[in-house]
C-alpha positions as CSV (number, residue, x, y, z in Angstrom):
1,M,-44.8,-17.7,30.8
2,K,-42.7,-17.1,33.9
3,K,-39.7,-18.9,32.3
4,I,-40.0,-16.9,29.1
5,S,-40.1,-13.7,31.0
6,V,-36.9,-14.7,32.9
7,I,-35.1,-15.5,29.7
8,V,-36.1,-12.2,28.1
9,A,-34.9,-10.3,31.1
10,V,-31.6,-12.1,31.1
11,V,-31.1,-11.3,27.4
12,V,-31.9,-7.7,28.0
13,I,-29.5,-7.4,30.9
14,V,-26.7,-9.2,29.0
15,T,-27.2,-7.0,25.9
16,A,-27.2,-3.8,28.0
17,S,-24.0,-4.9,29.7
18,M,-22.3,-5.6,26.4
19,L,-23.4,-2.2,25.1
20,T,-22.2,-0.4,28.2
21,E,-18.9,-2.1,28.1
22,S,-18.4,-1.3,24.4
23,F,-19.0,2.4,25.1
24,S,-16.9,2.6,28.2
25,Q,-13.7,1.1,26.8
26,P,-10.7,3.4,27.4
27,K,-10.4,5.8,24.5
28,G,-6.9,6.9,25.0
29,G,-4.1,5.1,23.1
30,G,-5.6,2.2,21.2
31,G,-9.2,3.5,21.3
32,M,-9.1,5.2,17.9
33,K,-9.3,3.4,14.6
34,W,-7.0,4.9,12.1
35,K,-8.0,3.8,8.6
36,G,-5.5,5.7,6.5
37,S,-6.4,7.2,3.1
38,C,-6.7,3.8,1.5
39,G,-4.7,4.6,-1.7
40,W,-6.0,8.1,-2.1
41,S,-2.9,9.9,-1.0
42,T,-0.5,11.9,-3.3
43,S,2.2,9.3,-2.8
44,G,0.0,6.4,-3.9
45,Q,0.1,5.0,-7.4
46,Y,-3.2,6.6,-8.2
47,G,-2.3,9.9,-6.7
48,R,0.8,10.2,-8.9
49,L,-1.4,10.1,-12.0
50,F,-2.4,13.8,-11.4
51,D,-0.4,15.8,-13.9
52,P,-0.3,19.6,-13.4
53,A,0.8,20.0,-17.0
54,T,-2.6,18.5,-18.3
55,V,-4.9,20.6,-16.1
56,E,-7.9,22.1,-18.0
57,T,-11.3,23.5,-17.2
58,F,-14.7,22.6,-18.8
59,R,-18.4,22.8,-18.1
60,G,-21.3,20.4,-18.4
61,E,-24.2,18.6,-16.9
62,V,-23.8,15.7,-14.4
63,T,-25.6,12.6,-15.8
64,N,-24.4,10.0,-13.3
65,V,-22.9,9.9,-9.8
66,D,-21.4,6.6,-8.9
67,I,-19.1,4.9,-6.3
68,F,-16.0,3.3,-7.9
69,T,-12.6,1.9,-7.0
70,P,-10.0,3.4,-9.4
71,Q,-7.4,0.7,-8.6
72,K,-7.0,-2.5,-6.7
73,G,-6.5,-2.0,-3.0
74,M,-8.2,1.4,-2.9
75,S,-11.3,2.3,-1.0
76,G,-14.4,3.5,-2.8
77,G,-14.5,6.9,-4.4
78,V,-17.0,9.2,-6.0
79,H,-17.1,9.3,-9.8
80,L,-19.2,11.6,-12.1
81,T,-20.1,11.3,-15.7
82,V,-20.4,14.8,-17.1
83,K,-22.0,15.7,-20.5
84,T,-20.2,18.5,-22.2
85,D,-20.3,20.0,-25.7
86,K,-17.5,17.5,-26.6
87,G,-19.2,14.4,-25.3
88,K,-19.4,12.6,-22.0
89,I,-16.3,12.7,-19.7
90,P,-15.7,10.6,-16.6
91,V,-14.6,12.8,-13.6
92,H,-13.0,11.3,-10.5
93,L,-13.6,13.4,-7.3
94,G,-12.1,11.6,-4.3
95,P,-12.7,9.1,-1.5
96,E,-16.3,8.4,-0.7
97,W,-15.8,9.2,3.0
98,Y,-14.6,12.7,2.2
99,I,-17.0,13.7,-0.6
100,E,-20.2,12.4,1.2
101,N,-19.3,14.3,4.3
102,Q,-19.5,17.7,2.5
103,D,-22.5,19.9,3.2
104,T,-23.2,20.6,-0.5
105,K,-24.1,17.6,-2.6
106,I,-23.4,16.9,-6.3
107,E,-26.3,15.2,-8.1
108,P,-27.5,14.2,-11.5
109,K,-28.7,17.2,-13.6
110,D,-26.4,19.6,-11.8
111,M,-24.6,22.1,-14.0
112,I,-21.0,22.3,-12.9
113,E,-17.6,23.6,-13.9
114,I,-14.6,21.2,-13.5
115,K,-10.9,22.0,-13.2
116,G,-8.7,19.0,-13.3
117,S,-6.0,16.9,-14.8
118,K,-6.8,15.0,-17.9
119,I,-5.2,11.5,-17.7
120,T,-5.4,8.1,-19.3
121,L,-6.6,5.3,-17.0
122,E,-7.1,1.8,-18.3
123,D,-6.9,3.1,-21.9
124,K,-9.7,5.7,-21.3
125,T,-9.5,9.5,-20.8
126,V,-10.7,10.7,-17.4
127,I,-10.4,13.8,-15.4
128,I,-9.0,13.8,-11.8
129,A,-10.8,16.9,-10.4
130,A,-9.0,19.7,-8.5
131,E,-12.0,22.0,-8.2
132,I,-15.7,21.7,-8.8
133,K,-18.0,24.8,-9.1
134,K,-21.7,24.5,-8.5
135,G,-23.6,27.7,-8.5
136,E,-21.9,30.0,-6.0
137,E,-20.1,27.1,-4.3
138,I,-16.6,25.8,-5.0
139,L,-15.4,22.4,-3.9
140,L,-11.6,22.4,-3.4
141,L,-10.3,18.8,-3.9
142,R,-6.6,19.2,-4.8
143,D,-4.1,22.0,-5.1
144,D,-2.0,22.9,-8.1
145,N,0.3,20.0,-7.5
146,G,-2.4,17.5,-7.0
147,V,-2.1,17.3,-3.2
148,P,-5.6,16.3,-2.0
149,A,-7.6,18.3,0.5
150,W,-8.3,15.1,2.6
151,G,-4.6,14.4,3.0
152,G,-4.0,16.7,6.0
153,W,-0.5,15.6,6.7
154,R,2.4,17.4,5.0
155,R,6.1,17.0,5.3
156,V,7.7,19.9,7.2
157,V,10.2,20.6,4.4
158,S,7.3,21.2,1.9
159,W,4.8,22.8,4.3
160,K,4.2,26.5,3.4
161,G,2.2,27.6,5.4
162,Q,-19.5,18.6,8.6
163,G,-21.9,17.7,11.2
164,G,-21.6,21.1,12.8
165,W,-17.8,21.3,12.2
166,G,-18.0,24.1,9.5
167,A,-16.4,27.5,9.9
168,G,-19.9,29.1,10.0
169,S,-21.3,26.9,12.8
170,N,-21.6,28.0,16.4
171,Y,-18.6,25.8,17.3
172,G,-16.6,27.0,14.3
173,R,-17.1,30.7,15.2
174,M,-15.4,30.0,18.5
175,Y,-12.0,29.9,16.7
176,D,-10.4,33.4,17.3
177,P,-7.5,34.3,15.0
178,K,-6.4,36.9,17.5
179,K,-5.7,34.3,20.2
180,I,-3.3,32.0,18.4
181,E,-0.6,30.3,20.3
182,T,1.8,27.3,20.0
183,I,2.2,24.7,22.7
184,S,4.3,21.5,22.9
185,G,3.8,18.5,25.1
186,K,2.9,14.8,25.5
187,I,-0.5,13.4,24.6
188,T,-2.0,11.8,27.7
189,K,-5.3,10.9,26.2
190,V,-7.0,10.5,22.8
191,E,-10.8,10.3,22.7
192,R,-14.0,11.1,20.8
193,I,-16.1,14.0,21.7
194,A,-19.2,15.9,20.4
195,P,-18.3,19.4,21.4
196,M,-21.9,20.7,21.1
197,K,-25.4,19.3,20.9
198,S,-26.2,17.9,17.4
199,M,-22.6,17.8,16.3
200,S,-21.0,14.6,15.0
201,G,-18.2,13.0,16.9
202,G,-14.7,14.6,16.9
203,V,-11.2,13.8,18.0
204,H,-10.0,15.4,21.2
205,L,-6.6,15.2,22.8
206,T,-5.4,16.0,26.3
207,V,-1.8,17.4,26.1
208,K,0.5,17.8,29.1
209,T,2.9,20.7,28.7
210,D,5.4,22.1,31.2
211,K,2.8,24.6,32.3
212,E,-0.6,22.8,32.2
213,E,-2.6,19.9,31.0
214,I,-5.0,21.2,28.3
215,P,-7.7,19.8,26.0
216,V,-7.0,20.1,22.3
217,H,-9.8,19.8,19.7
218,L,-8.7,18.5,16.3
219,G,-11.8,18.0,14.1
220,P,-14.5,15.6,13.0
221,A,-13.6,11.9,13.5
222,W,-14.6,11.0,9.9
223,Y,-11.7,13.3,8.8
224,I,-9.1,12.7,11.4
225,E,-9.4,9.0,11.5
226,N,-8.9,8.7,7.7
227,Q,-5.4,10.3,7.8
228,E,-2.4,8.1,7.1
229,I,-0.5,9.2,10.2
230,A,-2.1,8.3,13.6
231,I,-2.0,10.5,16.6
232,E,-1.7,8.4,19.7
233,Q,-1.3,8.5,23.5
234,N,2.3,9.3,24.6
235,D,3.2,11.0,21.3
236,M,5.2,14.2,21.6
237,I,3.5,16.9,19.5
238,E,3.5,20.6,18.8
239,V,0.1,22.3,18.5
240,K,-0.7,25.7,16.9
241,G,-4.2,26.9,17.5
242,S,-6.7,29.3,19.0
243,R,-7.1,29.3,22.8
244,I,-10.7,29.5,23.7
245,N,-12.9,29.1,26.8
246,F,-14.9,25.9,26.4
247,E,-17.5,25.0,29.0
248,G,-15.7,27.3,31.6
249,K,-12.3,25.8,31.0
250,P,-9.4,26.7,28.6
251,A,-9.0,24.6,25.5
252,I,-7.2,24.8,22.1
253,I,-8.9,24.5,18.7
254,A,-6.0,23.2,16.6
255,A,-4.9,24.7,13.3
256,H,-1.8,22.6,12.9
257,V,-0.4,19.6,14.7
258,K,3.3,18.7,14.3
259,K,4.4,15.2,15.0
260,G,8.0,14.4,14.1
261,D,8.8,15.7,10.7
262,A,5.1,15.8,9.6
263,V,2.5,18.5,10.1
264,L,-1.3,17.9,10.1
265,A,-3.0,21.0,8.6
266,L,-6.5,21.4,10.1
267,R,-7.5,25.1,9.7
268,D,-6.2,28.1,7.9
269,E,-5.2,31.4,9.5
270,K,-8.9,32.4,9.6
271,G,-10.0,29.2,11.2
272,I,-11.6,27.7,8.0
273,P,-11.2,24.0,8.3
274,V,-9.6,21.9,5.6
275,W,-12.4,19.4,5.6
276,S,-14.9,22.0,4.5
277,G,-14.1,21.7,0.8
278,W,-16.8,24.0,-0.4
279,R,-16.1,27.7,-0.5
280,R,-18.1,30.8,-1.6
281,K,-16.8,32.4,-4.8
């Protein structure tokens, strides 16, 4: 019995040590895992199928909600089958990681309105959705040109501008449109944070400017880490956002992050985050 107790104790100690080491790895630089949009970007072969000239709106009842892979090499996406007065129509929403992180869910028997591009995929007619209306809620998926809501990065030349991360949450309400400023500097650290109790993990930068070293809050890790362009230690960036007082210290909640000739749009002028696809009518 004494030998068994010793073995168990050793296993527990080793396991605890491994866990501690895994959680204490440096998070700056190579600490983040950037997954990319896995074929769901506008520039991908699938993304180019969206045709603004074939956009139409129809209504119906959701009969099935499935996970599918539109084309080889893509990650899983959410697919609906919608029963309309003209028959059943397949509707493609977007990547699973984005759709399943929305606060409002789409389920069988839901009555919805879909606006999207009618295309032909594998000799079948399908809809690539731009907007979904469910009751008083609207899920914005793509703009008029088919640019997806989950593709936060935009080229500067064309830029016109949930887990507690929504605009209406306690954290979201900290964003103050009256305190917007722009800073430029070098990233000294990239790490995960949970800004407030019960929030999911988010991506947090430390940026050194010519005046200060200041924390910059980007957004939920599930959104930021699925962007195609990574933000890494030693990157030179420009940040536009709301300066707040967070835990007694100044910080910036970012609205836009510019890196080279690309801009990551995170929040609009009112602080509404791009990852909150659902809006009130």
